[in-house]
N, C-alpha and C positions, 0 to 999 in steps of 0.2 A: 582419475579414472573412476567411473562409476562402479561401486562395489568393491573399491580397493581396500587397502589395509585400515582405513579409518571406518569403514562400514561398522555399524555396531546394531545391537538391539534396539528396536523402535519402542516408544512410549505409546500409550493409550490403544492397546489391543486387547483381545481376550481370545482363549480357545473355546470353540464352540463344541457341542457334546460329541459331534463327530470329529474324531482326532485329527483328521486331515484338514480341518478348516479353521482358519482364524478370522477374527472379525476385527477390522481396523476401525476404530471410531474416532480419529484425528479430525476428520472432517464429516460433514453431513452426508456424503456418499456412503458412510459407513460399509466399506468395501469387504465382501466375504470372499476369501481368498483360498484356493486349493494350494498345495506344495507346488512351488515353482512358479505361482502367479504373482503378478504386480498388481498394485492399485491403479485407479484411474490417474493418478499422479505420475504414475511411470518410474517412481523411485522408492517405493515400500513394497518389498518382497516377502512372501511367506518362503522362507528357506526350506531346502528339502531333507534336512537332517531329521533324525528320527523323532525327536520331540515337537519339531515344528516351531519356528521362531520368525516373528515379523522382523526383518531387517530394514533400517534406513540407509540406503545404498549411496546417498549424496552427502552424508556426514562430512563436513570439512572440505568439500570439493567446490572450490570457487571456479565459476566460469567467466566471471566479469567482475572487475573492479574499477573505480575511478574515484577522484576527489571532485565533487560536484556542488554547485551553488545549491542551497538547500531549497531555493525557489523552484529548482527543475524537478523536485519530487511529485507534486508541487505542494510545498508548505509555505504559505505565504506571512503566516502570523506566528511562527516558531522560530526564533533566533533568527530574524531577517537579517539578510546581508552576509550570513555566514556560510562557510563550506561544511559539507558532510561527506566523510569517507562512505562511499556506497560499495556493497558487495552483493553479489548474486550467486545463485547456483543453476541447476538444471531441473525441468519438470514443472507442472502445473496441474491442479486439480480441476481446471476448467478447460473447455475445448472451444474457445472463442474463435470464430472465423475472421474476425478482425484483429487477432492478436499482433501486436507491435514487436514483441520479442519471441517470435515463433521459433526461431533457429535454437534458442536454449530452453524454451518452454516445451517444445514437442518434438522437434526433429533433432535430438540432441546425442544420439547414440555416438557420434563421431566428433562430438564437441570435447576439445582438450580443457582438461581441468587442472587446477594447481591444489596440492593436498596441503590443508592448513588447519591446525588446531585452534581452538579459542585462544590458548596462551599465544600462539603465533600472531594472531590478529592484534591482541593487547601490545605486543612487541613492535608490531608495525606501527601502531598508533603512537607509541612512545618514542620510537627511534627514527621514524621515517616522515611522520606528519609534523610540520611546524607547529609549535605550541600554539600561535594564534588561530590556527586552522583544526584545532584537536577538538572540536565539538563532540564528536561521536560517530556512530555507525548507523547507516540506513541500510537495512535488509530489503533490497528491491530487485529490479531487472526481471526476474521471474517471481513466481508465488512464495514468498517467505514462509508462509505457514507449514508448507510440505518440507521444509528443512528445519523443522520444528525443533528437534534435539540440538542441533548445531546453534540455532539462534538461541535456544533458552541457556545453554551453557555459556555462550559468548556473552549475552546479555547481562548475566550475573556478574561475570568478570569487570565488564566495563561498568556496570552500576557500582561496584565496590571502588572502582578508580576514579569516580566522579565524572565520568562521561556519559553521554546521552544515547538512547537506543530508539531507533525509528522504525516502524513497519511500513511499508507501501505495499497494500495488500488488497485483494479482492474480498477480504471479510469472510470467506467461505469456510468457518471453522466451528467446531463444536464448543459448547459452553465451557466444559471442564478444562481443556488445554488453555482455552482463552484466558480463563480465570487464574490459570497456573502462572502463565507468563506476563500478564499485566502489571504485576508489581515493578517489574523491571523495565517497562516501556514507557517512554516519556511522550511520544507522539506518533500518531498514525495518520496516514493518508488512505481512506478506503474508498475504493471504488464501488459506487452503487450504478452498475452498467445500465441498467434501465428500471421502470417502475412498475413491471408487471410480471408476473409468473412466467407467462407464456413466452415472453422474450428471453428470460433465463434458460427457460427449458430447451427453447428451440436454438438459440444463437450461443449459449454459453455451456450448455450442458449442466446446469446447476438449478438452484433455487434462490428466489429473492428473500424469502422469510428469515433463513440464518444470517444472511448480510444485514437485514434491518436490526436484528438482534445484536450482532457484533458492534454496530455504530451506538446502538442505545446503551450497551453495557460499558464499551471503551470510552464514550464520552462522559462517564462518571467517573473515569479513572485517570485518563491522561488528555494531552491535547490531541484534537481530532479536527481533521479538515476532510472534505468529501470531494470526489471527482466523479462527474458524469459525463462519459463519452457521448456526445449527440451524433446519432447516425441517421441519414436521411431516410424516410419512410418507415424505419424500424422502431424508434424510440424518440422522436423529435416532436410530437404533438404538445402544444401548449396545455392540453389536459393532463397529459402524463406529467408535464413538467410541474403543472399545478399541484398534483397529487404528492409528488416528490417533496416539493416545496413546503407543503402543508405539513407532512410528517416530519420533517427536519426541524422546521420551525417549531414544532411542538417538543421536540427535545431540547433545542437551544436555539434561538435566531440568530446567535452570535457565531455559531460553527461556520467558518469560511467554506463557501460552496464554488468548485471550479467547474465551469461548463467547457469541455475540450472538444477541439474539431476533429472529426474523424476524417482520415485520409485512406485511400484504398490501399490494400495490402492484404498480404497472405492469401486467404482463401475468399476475401470479399473485395468485389470490384465496383461497389455502388460509388457515385460521384461524391466529391467531397462536400462535406457540409457546408451550405451558404453561410456566410457570415451573418447575413440577415437572420437567419434561423437562430443563430446563437446569441444575438442582440435581443430578440424577442423573449427567449428563455431567459436572459439576463433581467430584462425590465420586469418580467413577471415575478422572478424570484426576489427582487428588491422591494417588492411590496410587503414582504414578511422577513427578509433575511437582510442582516446589517452588512455583510462583506460577500459579495458576489463577484466572479471572475469570468473572463474567457481566456482560454489557453490554446496553444498550438496555431495562433494566428500572428503574422508578422504585424509589425507598427501597430501594436495592440493598445489603444487608450484605455482598454477595460481591463487592463492587468494592474492598474494603479490602486491604492487604497486611499478612500476618502471618509471623512468623518461621517458616520451615519446621522449626526445630529446637525451640524452646520455646513456640511458638504467641503469643507477644507481639505485640499490635497495632502495626505499624510505621508504616503511611501510611493515614490516613483519608481517604476521598474522598467528596464529595457534590456533585452538579450540577457535576462536573469541577473542583471545589477541592480541593486537596490539603494535608492537614496533617501534617507530620512528628511522629509520637508516639513513635519508638524507635529511630532510625538516627542513629547518631554520625557525626562528621565523615569517618571512616575508612571508612564504610559497613558499620559491624558493629552487630548487634543490641546495645542497651544493656544488656538483661539476660544473655544467655548468650554473647555475643561472636561469634557465628556472622557470617562474611562475607555480606553481602547483595548479590545480583546488582542493582547499581544502576550506571548510566553518567552521570557528571555530577553536577554540586551540585544538592541539594535546595532547592527554595525554597518556603517555607511553613511 
């Protein structure tokens, strides 16, 4: 239940000169809240007490959990072929009309949650997840950054136990909290939903610049992959794709890039992205990026990993199942010897 017994004081806020106002600076919205008001995320509230405290209402409230293939996040180059225990809560600091998880991100007041402490999560990992599937936790489904306090506490515990922490995120977080949690994060898939500010403001209720900063900072600290949901007429031009690719290649041309197919849902009813559009984006990206994929498409030959040097098939994927066809134990191509950007042991 949102705001239940586990609710606690939030991090990253300050009182303004006016005593009845607090400023939350977890994300770039920097919400100014009067007593009783919640931030744009819907889960951080200025409590009505005399002092005025910002509370994180979703601490420990699990709305969804599952044991997933790691490729489903999508992460194609982080422990390929392994499973990851995925958990999520409610709320989001974006307002995307094309949201795929809108029921827990936005219309969540009646969502039933399970109250769990970070210690509970560690016990689940140790007692209920088979050892060969105990890679770690992916914080996903909704936006994990607005679950910051719980993710931070849980990730520290898992880190001590030698397990991995993964964020599947929109990247809309301020630098200070990001720097605080990054030492405990092993991998991130970051959504770059478009590559122009107008798209972010009009269709996401956010800004592009902080997302770019998150990618740049995280890529110097942990394994990073980027997803771009391609939406017809809104962010699907080859010119915009080119700008995205040029920027990402400037950070690291080996960051895996996933172009995901949009399907109508929630508040958006545009036609599904033509596969041809995705293929054009992929070929444009492969001019500068080593590992580029198409997602959310059936019978997808563009989900496999090929050697950037000799084009040998390295990792074959079908229905989130991965088979190693050409990478040796040292993560080199078996044919030409090129070092392949893969983090962790390949399973399959």
